[in-house]
C-alpha positions in Angstrom: 7.0 -20.6 25.7 5.6 -23.9 24.4 3.8 -26.7 26.2 3.3 -30.4 25.6 -0.3 -31.4 25.2 -1.1 -34.9 26.6 1.2 -37.9 26.4 1.2 -37.9 22.6 4.1 -35.5 22.4 2.1 -32.8 20.5 3.5 -29.3 21.3 1.7 -26.0 21.1 2.3 -22.4 22.0 1.7 -21.8 25.7 -1.1 -19.6 27.0 1.5 -17.0 28.1 2.9 -16.8 24.5 -0.6 -16.5 23.0 -1.6 -13.8 25.5 1.5 -11.8 24.6 0.8 -12.3 20.9 -2.8 -11.2 21.3 -1.6 -8.0 23.1 0.8 -7.2 20.2 -1.9 -7.9 17.6 -4.5 -5.7 19.3 -2.0 -2.8 19.3 -1.0 -3.2 15.7 -3.3 -1.2 13.3 -2.4 -3.3 10.2 -3.1 -6.6 12.0 -6.3 -5.3 13.5 -7.5 -4.2 10.1 -6.5 -7.5 8.6 -8.4 -9.5 11.2 -11.5 -7.3 10.6 -11.2 -7.8 6.9 -10.9 -11.5 7.3 -14.0 -11.6 9.6 -16.0 -9.7 6.9 -14.6 -11.9 4.2 -15.7 -15.1 6.1 -19.2 -13.7 6.4 -19.4 -12.8 2.7 -18.1 -16.1 1.3 -19.2 -18.5 4.1 -15.9 -20.3 4.1 -13.2 -20.7 6.8 -10.8 -17.8 6.8 -7.5 -17.4 8.7 -4.9 -14.7 9.2 -1.3 -15.9 9.4 1.9 -14.0 10.4 5.5 -15.2 10.7 6.2 -16.2 14.3 9.8 -17.4 14.8 10.1 -17.7 11.0 7.2 -20.0 10.6 3.8 -19.1 9.2 1.4 -19.2 12.2 -2.3 -18.7 12.5 -3.2 -15.6 14.6 -6.9 -15.6 13.7 -9.3 -18.2 12.4 -13.0 -18.2 11.8 -15.0 -21.2 10.8 -17.3 -20.9 7.7 -20.6 -22.7 7.5 -19.6 -24.4 4.3 -16.2 -25.6 5.5 -15.9 -28.8 7.5 -14.8 -28.2 11.1 -11.0 -28.0 11.2 -8.6 -27.8 14.2 -7.0 -24.6 12.9 -6.7 -22.1 15.7 -4.4 -19.3 16.8 -0.9 -20.8 17.3 -1.3 -23.5 14.5 2.0 -23.6 12.5 2.0 -24.2 8.8 4.5 -25.8 6.4 5.1 -25.2 2.6 3.7 -28.7 1.9 0.3 -28.1 3.5 -0.5 -24.5 3.3 -1.1 -21.8 0.7 -0.1 -19.3 3.4 3.3 -21.0 4.0 3.9 -21.0 0.2 3.1 -17.3 0.1 5.5 -16.5 2.8 8.2 -18.6 1.2 7.7 -16.9 -2.2 8.5 -13.6 -0.6 11.4 -14.8 1.6 15.0 -14.0 1.0 15.9 -17.7 0.7 12.8 -19.6 -0.6 12.6 -23.4 -0.4 10.3 -23.6 -3.4 11.5 -23.5 -7.0 12.2 -20.0 -8.3 9.6 -20.5 -11.1 6.8 -21.2 -8.5 7.9 -18.2 -6.4 7.6 -16.0 -9.5 4.1 -17.4 -10.3 2.9 -16.7 -6.7 4.5 -13.2 -6.6 3.2 -12.2 -10.1 -0.3 -13.6 -9.4 -0.5 -12.2 -5.9 -1.8 -15.4 -4.3 -0.8 -19.0 -3.5 -2.9 -22.2 -3.8 -2.6 -25.6 -2.0 -4.9 -28.6 -2.5 -5.3 -31.9 -0.8 -2.8 -31.5 2.0 -2.8 -32.0 4.8 -6.5 -32.8 4.5 -7.7 -34.6 1.4 -10.6 -33.0 -0.4 -9.8 -29.5 0.9 -7.9 -26.6 -0.7 -6.7 -23.2 0.3 -5.9 -19.8 -1.2 -3.8 -17.2 0.4 -3.1 -13.5 -0.5 -0.5 -11.2 1.1 -0.9 -8.2 3.3 1.9 -5.6 3.0 2.9 -2.7 5.2 5.6 -0.4 3.8 6.4 -2.9 1.1 7.1 -5.7 3.6 4.9 -8.8 3.8 3.4 -8.8 7.4 0.5 -11.2 7.1 -1.6 -13.3 4.8 -5.3 -14.0 4.6 -6.2 -17.6 3.7 -9.5 -19.1 2.6 -10.0 -22.8 3.2 -12.7 -25.0 1.7 -13.6 -27.6 -0.9 -11.5 -27.6 -4.1 -14.3 -26.5 -6.4 -14.7 -23.3 -4.5 -10.9 -22.8 -4.0 -10.0 -23.2 -7.7 -7.1 -20.8 -8.5 -8.6 -19.4 -11.7 -8.9 -15.6 -11.6 -12.6 -15.6 -12.5 -13.6 -17.7 -9.5 -15.7 -15.8 -6.9 -13.8 -16.9 -3.8 -10.4 -15.9 -5.3 -11.9 -12.6 -6.5 -13.3 -11.8 -3.0 -9.9 -12.7 -1.4 -7.9 -10.5 -3.7 -10.4 -7.6 -3.4 -10.2 -7.9 0.4 -6.4 -7.8 0.5 -6.3 -5.0 -2.1 -8.4 -2.8 0.2 -5.9 -3.4 3.0 -3.0 -2.4 0.7 -4.8 0.9 0.0 -5.8 1.6 3.6 -3.5 3.9 5.7 -1.7 2.0 8.5 
């Protein structure tokens, strides 16, 4: 269900896998609502926004929309994330049964309701991610990616406020 792209050895999810995933996403009311919320958030804040889910136990982009203020990135459905380079991956790890991160960092993320990553894998960019739950289980995250000054993790920052407001609406919406 994966394919090699070119001679460089880079691998990606195959078209068949992505087609199957899109079918599942279209038929899941929580994921549909999450994508619509992400689309609206991107319009409001003019930054890149992604929706990630766990696919084979790895945070994977299922939706990405480029914002006019964010440099063009190669994030697209099927992109896999790691703890070292993604606020979304840190978020999923903090809620996992066997986190790789330090327990203190997991507590900070869970208590704050969001994760932050800066400077990796792309210098001069940062990301914020907030969870989407269904029935108490983490099913997705919404991430915002942009320049560090806009992605600062302080509660009073407008991008973080908009992200948390968007995911809070999803928590209150019936599935």
